[in-house]
C-alpha positions in Angstrom: -10.3 10.6 24.8 -10.5 6.7 24.0 -10.1 4.4 27.1 -6.4 4.0 26.7 -6.0 7.5 26.6 -7.9 7.9 29.8 -6.2 5.4 31.5 -2.8 6.3 30.6 -3.7 9.9 32.0 -5.0 8.5 35.0 -2.0 6.2 35.6 0.4 9.2 35.4 -1.7 11.0 37.9 -1.6 8.1 40.2 1.8 8.0 39.9 2.3 11.7 40.6 -0.4 11.7 43.5 0.8 8.6 45.1 4.7 8.5 44.7 5.1 12.3 43.8 7.0 10.9 40.4 6.4 11.9 37.0 6.0 9.1 34.2 6.5 9.9 30.4 4.5 6.8 29.0 2.3 4.1 30.0 2.8 0.5 28.3 -0.5 -1.5 27.9 -0.8 -5.1 26.6 -3.9 -7.3 26.1 -4.8 -9.3 29.2 -3.8 -12.7 29.0 -6.7 -15.2 28.4 -6.2 -16.8 31.9 -6.7 -13.8 34.0 -9.7 -11.5 34.6 -9.3 -8.2 33.1 -9.8 -6.4 29.7 -6.7 -4.4 29.5 -3.2 -4.7 31.4 -0.9 -2.0 32.5 2.9 -3.2 32.5 4.3 -1.8 35.7 8.1 -3.2 35.3 8.9 0.0 33.1 7.7 2.4 36.0 10.6 1.2 38.4 12.8 3.7 36.8 10.8 6.5 38.1 9.3 4.6 41.3 11.3 2.5 43.6 9.5 -0.4 45.4 7.8 -3.8 44.8 6.2 -3.9 41.4 2.8 -5.9 42.7 2.4 -3.2 45.5 3.0 -0.3 43.1 0.2 -2.2 40.9 -2.5 -2.4 43.6 -2.1 1.2 44.5 -2.4 2.2 40.8 -5.7 0.1 40.6 -7.0 1.6 43.8 -6.2 5.0 42.4 -8.2 4.2 38.9 -11.0 2.3 40.7 -11.6 5.4 42.7 -11.2 8.1 39.9 -12.4 6.4 36.8 -16.0 5.2 36.4 -15.3 2.6 33.7 -12.8 0.7 35.8 -14.9 -1.5 37.8 -12.1 -3.8 39.2 -8.4 -4.8 39.0 -6.0 -7.6 39.9 -2.1 -7.7 39.9 -0.1 -10.8 38.8 3.4 -10.0 39.4 4.4 -6.9 37.7 1.1 -6.7 35.6 -1.8 -4.5 36.6 -5.0 -6.5 34.8 -8.1 -3.9 34.6 -11.5 -4.8 34.2 -13.7 -2.1 32.3 -17.5 -1.7 32.9 -19.8 -3.4 30.4 -21.5 0.2 30.2 -18.2 1.7 28.6 -18.5 -1.1 25.7 -21.9 -0.7 25.2 -21.5 3.4 25.0 -18.8 2.9 22.5 -21.0 0.5 20.6 -23.9 2.9 20.5 -21.5 5.7 18.8 -20.3 3.5 16.0 -23.2 1.3 15.2 -24.8 3.9 12.7 -21.3 5.2 11.7 -20.5 3.7 8.2 -17.1 5.2 8.1 -16.2 4.4 11.4 -12.6 5.1 12.2 -12.0 7.4 9.0 -11.1 11.1 9.5 -12.4 13.6 7.3 -9.4 14.9 5.1 -8.4 18.3 5.8 -8.7 20.3 2.7 -7.0 23.3 4.1 -4.0 21.6 5.2 -0.8 20.3 3.4 -1.5 17.6 0.9 0.7 14.4 0.3 1.2 13.2 -3.4 1.7 9.5 -3.6 3.6 7.9 -6.7 3.3 4.5 -7.7 3.4 2.4 -11.0 5.5 4.9 -13.1 5.9 2.4 -15.9 8.2 2.4 -19.2 6.0 2.5 -22.5 7.7 -0.1 -24.1 6.0 -3.3 -22.5 3.0 -4.3 -20.6 2.6 -4.2 -16.9 3.9 -7.1 -14.8 4.1 -8.8 -11.9 6.4 -6.5 -9.9 4.3 -3.5 -11.1 1.4 -5.2 -9.5 3.1 -5.3 -6.2 3.8 -1.4 -6.9 0.6 -0.2 -7.7 -1.4 -2.0 -4.9 0.9 -0.8 -2.4 1.0 2.9 -3.6 -2.8 2.8 -4.0 -3.3 1.2 -0.6 -0.8 3.8 1.3 -2.8 6.7 -0.8 -6.3 5.3 0.7 -4.8 5.0 4.2 -3.4 8.3 4.2 -6.8 9.7 3.2 -8.6 7.6 5.6 -6.0 9.2 8.5 -7.2 12.8 7.5 -4.6 13.8 4.9 -5.6 15.1 1.6 -3.9 13.0 -1.2 -3.0 13.4 -4.8 -2.2 10.0 -6.4 0.4 10.2 -9.4 2.6 8.4 -11.7 5.5 9.6 -13.8 5.4 7.5 -17.3 8.7 6.8 -18.5 7.8 7.5 -22.4 11.0 8.7 -23.8 14.7 7.1 -24.2 16.7 4.3 -26.3 14.3 1.4 -24.7 11.2 3.5 -26.3 12.9 3.4 -29.5 13.9 0.0 -29.6 10.2 -1.2 -29.8 9.5 1.6 -32.3 12.3 0.7 -34.3 11.3 -3.1 -34.2 7.7 -2.1 -35.1 9.1 0.0 -38.3 11.2 -2.9 -39.3 9.0 -5.9 -38.8 5.5 -4.5 -38.0 3.7 -4.3 -41.4 1.6 -1.6 -40.4 0.2 -3.7 -37.4 -2.0 -2.0 -34.9 -3.9 -3.2 -31.9 -7.3 -3.2 -33.9 -5.9 -5.3 -36.6 -4.1 -7.8 -34.4 -6.6 -8.0 -31.8 -3.9 -7.3 -29.0 -4.0 -4.8 -26.3 -1.7 -2.0 -27.3 0.8 -2.6 -24.3 1.0 -6.1 -25.4 1.6 -5.4 -29.1 4.3 -2.8 -28.4 5.9 -5.2 -25.7 6.1 -7.9 -28.5 8.2 -5.8 -30.7 10.9 -4.8 -27.6 11.3 -8.7 -27.3 11.4 -8.6 -31.1 14.1 -5.9 -31.0 16.4 -7.9 -28.4 16.1 -11.2 -30.6 17.5 -9.5 -33.8 19.8 -7.5 -31.7 21.4 -10.7 -30.4 21.9 -12.3 -33.9 23.5 -9.4 -35.4 26.0 -9.3 -32.2 26.8 -13.1 -32.9 27.4 -12.1 -36.5 29.8 -9.8 -35.6 31.5 -11.8 -33.1 31.7 -14.3 -35.6 33.4 -12.0 -38.2 35.9 -11.3 -35.3 34.9 -8.2 -33.2 35.1 -8.8 -29.5 31.7 -9.0 -27.6 32.0 -5.6 -26.1 32.3 -4.0 -29.6 29.8 -6.1 -31.1 27.5 -4.8 -28.7 28.2 -1.0 -29.5 28.2 -1.7 -33.2 25.3 -3.7 -34.0 23.5 -2.0 -36.9 20.1 -2.4 -35.2 21.2 -0.5 -32.0 23.2 2.1 -33.9 19.8 3.0 -35.6 18.0 3.1 -32.4 20.4 5.5 -31.4 20.1 7.6 -34.0 16.2 7.5 -33.7 16.5 8.6 -30.1 18.5 11.7 -31.4 15.9 12.4 -34.0 13.3 12.3 -31.4 15.1 14.9 -29.2 15.7 17.0 -32.2 12.0 16.9 -32.8 11.9 14.9 -36.1 8.3 14.9 -37.3 8.2 11.4 -38.5 9.7 9.8 -35.4 7.9 12.0 -33.2 4.3 11.1 -34.8 5.5 7.0 -34.7 6.2 7.8 -31.0 2.9 9.2 -30.2 1.2 6.7 -31.9 2.7 3.8 -30.2 2.4 5.2 -26.8 -1.2 5.9 -27.2 -1.5 2.5 -27.9 0.2 1.7 -24.6 -1.9 4.1 -22.6 -5.0 2.8 -23.8 -3.5 -0.9 -22.8 -2.6 0.1 -19.3 -5.9 2.0 -18.5 -7.5 -1.5 -19.2 -5.0 -3.3 -16.8 -5.3 -0.6 -14.0 -9.2 -0.7 -14.2 -9.1 -4.7 -13.7 -6.6 -4.2 -10.8 -8.8 -1.5 -9.3 -6.3 1.5 -9.2 -6.4 5.0 -10.4 -4.6 8.5 -10.4 -5.3 11.9 -10.0 -2.5 13.5 -11.9 -0.1 12.0 -14.6 3.6 13.2 -15.3 5.7 12.3 -18.4 9.2 12.0 -18.7 9.1 13.3 -22.1 7.9 16.8 -20.3 10.1 16.5 -17.4 13.7 15.3 -18.5 15.0 18.7 -18.9 13.5 20.0 -15.7 16.1 20.7 -13.0 18.8 22.2 -14.7 18.2 25.8 -13.5 18.2 24.6 -10.0 21.6 23.1 -10.9 22.6 26.7 -11.9 21.2 28.1 -8.8 22.9 25.6 -6.7 26.3 26.2 -8.2 25.9 29.9 -7.1 25.0 28.9 -3.5 27.6 26.3 -3.0 25.2 23.3 -3.3 27.1 22.0 -6.1 30.3 22.2 -7.4 32.2 21.9 -10.9 34.8 19.7 -11.7 37.7 20.4 -14.4 35.7 18.8 -17.2 32.7 21.0 -16.6 30.5 18.2 -14.9 28.6 19.5 -11.9 28.6 17.4 -8.6 27.1 17.3 -5.2 29.4 16.5 -2.2 27.4 14.4 0.1 30.7 12.8 2.1 29.9 14.5 5.3 26.3 12.7 5.2 28.0 9.4 4.9 27.3 9.1 1.2 29.4 9.7 -2.1 29.8 12.7 -4.6 26.8 12.7 -7.0 27.2 13.9 -10.5 23.9 16.1 -11.5 25.3 17.5 -14.9 27.7 15.9 -17.3 30.5 17.8 -18.9 28.3 18.1 -21.9 25.4 19.9 -20.3 23.1 16.9 -20.4 21.0 16.0 -17.3 21.0 12.7 -15.5 18.3 11.0 -13.9 19.0 12.8 -10.6 18.6 16.1 -12.0 15.0 15.1 -13.6 14.0 13.8 -10.1 14.8 17.1 -8.6 13.1 19.2 -11.1 10.0 17.0 -11.2 9.7 17.3 -7.5 9.9 20.8 -7.6 7.6 21.3 -10.5 5.0 18.8 -8.6 4.8 21.6 -5.6 4.5 24.5 -8.4 1.7 22.8 -10.0 0.1 22.0 -6.5 1.0 24.5 -3.8 -0.8 22.7 -1.0 1.5 19.5 -1.2 3.7 19.5 1.7 5.3 16.1 1.4 5.7 13.3 -1.1 5.7 9.3 -1.1 7.8 7.7 -3.9 6.6 3.7 -4.2 9.8 2.4 -6.0 11.5 -1.0 -5.4 14.5 -1.0 -2.6 17.1 -1.1 -5.4 16.7 2.6 -5.6 17.1 3.3 -1.9 20.3 5.0 -2.3 19.0 6.8 -5.1 16.4 8.4 -3.0 18.5 9.1 -0.1 20.6 11.5 -2.1 17.7 13.0 -4.1 16.1 13.9 -0.7 19.2 15.4 0.8 19.9 17.5 -2.5 16.4 19.1 -2.3 16.9 19.6 1.1 20.2 21.4 0.7 18.4 23.3 -2.1 16.4 24.9 1.0 12.9 23.4 0.1 11.2 23.0 3.5 9.0 20.1 2.3 12.2 18.1 1.9 11.8 16.9 5.3 8.5 15.0 4.5 10.0 13.1 1.7 9.5 9.4 2.0 11.0 6.2 -0.2 8.3 3.7 0.2 10.6 1.0 -0.6 9.5 -2.6 -1.2 11.1 -6.0 -2.0 11.0 -7.9 -5.2 8.0 -10.6 -5.9 9.4 -13.9 -6.9 7.4 -16.8 -8.4 7.9 -20.6 -7.8 9.0 -20.7 -11.4 11.9 -18.0 -10.9 12.9 -14.5 -11.9 11.4 -12.5 -14.7 13.0 -10.7 -17.6 11.2 -8.2 -19.7 13.2 -8.0 -22.9 13.3 -11.9 -23.1 9.4 -12.0 -22.9 9.5 -14.2 -19.7 7.9 -11.7 -17.4 4.5 -12.7 -15.8 2.0 -10.1 -17.3 -0.1 -8.5 -14.8 -3.5 -9.3 -17.1 -2.8 -12.7 -17.2 -2.0 -13.1 -13.6 -5.2 -11.2 -12.9 -7.3 -13.8 -15.3 -5.2 -16.9 -13.7 -6.3 -15.9 -10.2 -9.7 -15.5 -11.5 -9.7 -18.8 -13.2 -8.0 -20.4 -10.0 -10.4 -18.8 -7.8 -13.3 -20.5 -9.9 -11.6 -23.9 -10.1 -11.4 -24.0 -6.0 -14.8 -22.4 -5.6 -16.4 -25.0 -7.9 -14.6 -28.1 -6.0 -15.9 -26.6 -2.6 -19.5 -26.2 -4.0 -20.2 -22.9 -2.9 -21.9 -21.3 -5.6 -25.3 -23.1 -6.0 -27.9 -20.9 -7.6 -25.5 -18.4 -9.2 -25.7 -17.4 -12.8 -23.0 -17.9 -15.1 -22.1 -14.0 -15.0 -22.5 -13.9 -11.2 -20.1 -16.6 -11.2 -17.7 -14.9 -13.2 -17.7 -11.5 -11.1 -17.4 -13.5 -8.1 -14.4 -15.4 -9.4 -12.6 -12.0 -10.3 -13.5 -10.4 -6.7 -12.1 -13.6 -5.1 -9.1 -13.9 -7.2 -8.1 -10.2 -7.0 -8.6 -10.0 -3.5 -6.6 -13.2 -2.8 -3.7 -11.3 -4.8 -4.1 -8.2 -3.3 -4.1 -9.4 0.4 -1.3 -12.1 0.0 0.8 -9.0 -1.3 -0.3 -6.4 1.2 -0.4 -8.5 4.3 3.4 -8.6 4.1 5.7 -5.8 5.5 6.4 -4.0 2.3 10.3 -4.2 2.8 10.2 -7.8 2.6 10.8 -9.9 -0.4 7.7 -12.1 -1.3 7.3 -15.6 -2.8 4.1 -15.5 -4.5 2.0 -18.7 -4.9 -1.3 -18.2 -6.5 -2.8 -21.3 -5.4 -1.6 -20.7 -1.7 -3.3 -17.3 -1.8 -6.7 -18.7 -2.7 -7.6 -20.8 0.3 -10.8 -20.0 2.2 -9.2 -20.9 5.7 -6.5 -19.1 7.2 -4.8 -15.6 6.7 -6.0 -14.9 3.3 -8.5 -12.6 1.4 -10.7 -15.2 0.5 -11.5 -16.6 4.3 -11.8 -12.8 5.2 -14.2 -12.0 1.9 -16.2 -15.4 3.1 -16.8 -13.9 6.8 -18.1 -10.7 5.4 -20.5 -12.9 3.1 -21.5 -14.9 6.2 -22.2 -11.8 8.2 -24.3 -10.6 5.3 -26.2 -13.8 5.3 -27.0 -13.3 8.9 -28.4 -9.8 8.3 -30.6 -11.0 5.8 -32.2 -13.6 7.9 -32.5 -11.3 10.8 -34.4 -8.7 9.2 -34.2 -6.3 12.1 -33.8 -2.9 10.4 -35.5 0.2 11.9 -35.4 -1.5 15.1 -34.3 0.7 18.1 -33.5 -0.8 21.5 -31.8 0.4 24.7 -28.9 -1.9 25.6 -27.8 0.1 28.7 -28.8 -2.8 31.1 -27.4 -5.5 28.8 -25.0 -7.9 30.3 -22.4 -8.7 27.8 -21.0 -12.3 27.1 -17.2 -12.3 27.0 -17.1 -12.9 23.4 -19.1 -9.9 22.5 -16.7 -7.7 24.8 -13.8 -9.3 23.1 -15.4 -8.2 19.9 -16.0 -4.9 20.9 -12.2 -4.4 22.1 -11.2 -5.5 18.5 -13.5 -3.0 17.0 -12.2 -0.1 19.2 -8.6 -0.7 17.9 -9.6 0.4 14.4 -9.1 4.0 14.3 -5.8 3.7 16.2 -4.7 1.0 13.6 -5.6 3.3 10.5 -3.4 6.1 12.3 -0.6 3.6 12.8 -0.7 2.0 9.3 -0.7 5.7 7.6 2.2 6.5 9.7 4.2 3.8 8.9 2.7 3.5 5.4 2.0 -0.1 5.9 -1.2 -1.7 4.5 0.1 -4.8 6.3 -1.0 -3.5 9.6 -4.5 -3.2 8.2 -4.5 -6.3 6.8 -3.3 -8.2 9.8 -5.8 -6.2 11.7 -8.8 -7.3 9.8 -7.7 -11.1 9.9 -7.7 -10.6 14.0 -11.1 -9.0 13.8 -12.3 -11.9 11.6 -10.9 -14.7 13.9 -12.7 -12.7 16.9 -16.0 -12.8 15.2 -15.9 -16.4 14.1 -14.9 -17.3 17.7 -18.1 -15.2 18.7 -20.1 -17.0 16.0 -19.3 -20.5 17.2 -19.7 -19.6 20.7 -22.9 -17.2 21.0 -26.2 -17.7 19.2 -27.1 -14.6 17.3 -30.4 -15.3 15.5 -31.5 -18.1 18.3 -30.7 -15.5 21.2 -32.8 -16.0 24.3 -34.5 -12.7 24.1 -35.2 -9.9 21.5 -32.4 -7.6 23.1 -29.9 -10.1 22.8 -30.9 -10.7 19.5 -30.8 -7.4 18.1 -27.4 -6.5 19.8 -25.8 -9.4 18.3 -27.3 -8.6 14.9 -26.2 -5.1 14.9 -22.8 -6.1 16.4 -22.4 -8.3 13.3 -23.4 -5.5 11.2 -20.6 -3.2 12.9 -18.1 -5.9 12.4 -19.0 -6.4 8.7 -18.7 -2.5 7.9 -15.1 -2.2 9.4 -14.2 -5.5 7.4 -15.5 -3.7 4.4 -13.7 -0.3 5.3 -10.6 -2.1 6.0 -10.6 -3.8 2.8 -11.4 -0.9 0.9 -8.2 0.7 2.3 -6.4 -2.3 0.7 -8.1 -1.9 -2.5 -10.2 -5.3 -2.0 -13.9 -5.7 -2.9 -16.3 -7.9 -0.6 -19.0 -9.8 -2.2 -22.6 -10.0 -0.5 -22.7 -13.7 -1.2 -20.3 -16.5 -1.5 
């Protein structure tokens, strides 16, 4: 039981013992700097069950706590706030417990419990990953790591959208204009090569539309009748019919894209445990529509189409099977979710990392799965996130105006290099060491900028603003970590054991320990709310607290060995938490900067 739990239990006991009343919960907050105390109990909410003067109630609770909890050494009441002072021995005991724990705050995953499957990325195989994918993949990856750290077993997955008319557009353009070009012959990553042909298709398609319009066709008809579009539709029909030539081309170009994706994922620092492919799942779900018809979950309209009526839940009627018997995306998603649980029977919930424009889709999907009688439907969650904008404006894939993920990662490293050189922080580094450090700083800046913001909010991302060695940025936190490593190298106190039980803590040491103590709770809250932003901002607060400690307390020049060793080991614990917290965000920390 941590300090807050102990205090909460005893405050409730005080209310019961002194006032003969039951208190459901206790509200805590940090003690304001101008008052003595380490943690504050807010008395005002208690007035719902205890009548009286808030100051008097606070004093009676304080007296009870001093009498019943060894760690409480004093208290004071300011209006309706009970400020509690905790004995130094409590924080020293806490420090002794954590100082040798490299994974302090992490809970070992319960391999026998229910697992969570987290889906993220899920790209189309007709273009490279872009800026929008970057927010998706680093958010999904970070949430996966958070869930693992909170004690859950996690499967990281993606469903690759490798079929459909958009794929055929790239294939057809390559067939028409490619002259047998390959990634090897062109020197291009496979995803970029295929993406170029997707853009080429759009250019040729627009030309043909204009030609038909000039011949007198209305625009709406010209779009349907453009020869290149009709040919792409025919290619899709052949693919669905299993035409050998089309299928071979499809496999070849998709493999180019997969190889390109793998390079990008490695550069970003994300991975997956299991892959699903739309070409293998797009027919799933039909059998459950048939079962749902029998059980009354779905109904059939006069034209033969099948629907689900969700009007009682405040939604609309939703089609799940067209009149010609073909499936829609909803049908596929129903089938894929059920298939995942068949493939991994320990899965008890799923997290879908998908942009907020799909919120209605997931409301409907989760409701339908629930109506079909699957109990794990209660544990389905849409990790909805906002768009990422650049100062230059919106992106369009088919016009070739997207911000390519590889280009952005390279630009971040280049910008990190330029700023680092200006600041003169890299004396004594080899060129290879510099380049690796630039990548670490640049990618850390990008990830931190994206993850420190609530996922639901839209982001205006400015690369240069994100690479700042001051303020709430990734590089600032990385620099603090590197500073601590420098202190540890200079201190050279490995294998020294000292009894700190009689140590009198400096106020800055105590503040730092209080911040460290919050880490396990922050991990659990971040996992419960699927919010890496809670970890990012906690880490920034910890770093600010350390820098205040660093500026106000001499570490290597301490008055005696006991103080020096304690402060160095405290710094070590802070650096471990920074490293672990940034690991949850998918960010590396450099040993030197």
